[in-house]
C-alpha positions in Angstrom: 1.7 -2.9 -78.5 0.6 -0.8 -75.6 -2.3 1.6 -75.7 -2.0 4.8 -73.6 -5.0 5.7 -71.5 -6.3 9.2 -71.6 -5.2 9.8 -68.0 -1.7 8.7 -68.8 -1.6 11.1 -71.8 -2.7 14.0 -69.6 -0.1 13.1 -67.0 2.7 12.9 -69.6 1.6 16.3 -71.0 1.6 17.8 -67.5 5.1 16.4 -66.9 6.3 17.8 -70.2 4.8 21.2 -69.4 6.5 21.2 -65.9 9.8 20.1 -67.5 9.7 23.0 -70.0 8.8 25.5 -67.2 11.7 24.2 -65.1 14.0 24.5 -68.0 13.0 28.1 -68.6 13.5 28.9 -64.9 16.9 27.3 -65.0 17.8 29.3 -68.1 16.7 32.5 -66.3 18.8 31.6 -63.3 21.8 30.9 -65.4 21.4 34.3 -67.2 21.0 36.1 -63.8 24.2 34.4 -62.5 26.1 35.4 -65.7 24.9 39.0 -65.3 26.0 39.0 -61.7 29.3 37.6 -62.7 29.8 40.4 -65.2 28.8 43.0 -62.6 31.3 41.6 -60.1 34.1 41.7 -62.8 33.3 45.3 -63.6 33.3 46.2 -59.9 36.7 44.6 -59.4 38.1 46.7 -62.3 36.7 49.8 -60.7 38.2 49.0 -57.3 41.6 48.3 -58.9 41.4 51.6 -60.8 40.5 53.5 -57.7 43.3 51.9 -55.7 45.8 52.9 -58.4 44.5 56.5 -58.3 44.7 56.6 -54.5 48.3 55.3 -54.7 49.2 58.0 -57.1 47.6 60.7 -54.9 49.4 59.3 -51.9 52.7 59.3 -53.7 52.3 62.8 -55.0 51.4 64.1 -51.5 54.5 62.4 -50.1 56.6 64.0 -52.8 55.2 67.4 -52.1 55.6 67.1 -48.3 59.3 66.0 -48.6 60.0 68.7 -51.2 58.6 71.2 -48.8 60.7 69.9 -46.0 63.8 69.9 -48.1 63.1 73.4 -49.3 62.5 74.6 -45.8 65.7 73.1 -44.5 67.6 74.4 -47.6 66.3 77.9 -47.2 67.0 77.9 -43.5 70.6 76.7 -44.1 71.0 79.1 -47.1 70.1 82.0 -44.9 72.6 81.0 -42.3 75.2 79.2 -44.4 75.0 80.2 -48.0 78.2 78.4 -49.0 76.7 75.0 -48.2 73.6 75.3 -50.3 74.8 73.6 -53.4 76.4 70.7 -51.5 73.5 70.2 -49.0 70.5 70.2 -51.3 71.3 66.9 -53.2 72.0 65.1 -49.9 68.6 66.2 -48.5 66.8 65.1 -51.7 68.5 61.7 -51.5 67.4 61.3 -47.8 63.8 62.3 -48.7 63.7 59.8 -51.6 65.0 57.1 -49.3 62.3 57.9 -46.7 59.6 57.7 -49.4 60.9 54.4 -50.6 60.9 53.0 -47.1 57.3 54.1 -46.5 56.2 52.6 -49.8 57.9 49.3 -48.9 56.2 49.2 -45.5 52.8 49.8 -47.1 53.4 47.1 -49.8 54.3 44.5 -47.2 51.5 45.5 -44.8 
C-alpha cells in the first residue's frame, strides 16, 4: 500500500481545482456558442422575411407600373379609336403580364 505525501495531496487538489475551473470555462464557452447559434438562426429568419417583403413590394410596383402603361395606352387609343377599346385592352394586359413574368424569371436565375 502506498502512502501519499502531503506535497502529492496538495498537487492532486490543485489539479482537481484546475480541472473543475476548465470544465466550468468549457461549459460557458459551449453556452455562448449555443446562444450565438440561436442568434444566427433568428437573423436568418429575419433576412428571409425581409426578402419576401421586398419581393412583394417589387412585384406590386411592377404591377402598378404596367397597369399605368396599359391604362395610358388604352386611354390614348380610346380617344382616337373608341371602337378598338374592348378588343385591345385584354391584349395589352396579356403583354404586360408576360413582361412581368420574364422580369421575374431573369431575377430568379440571376
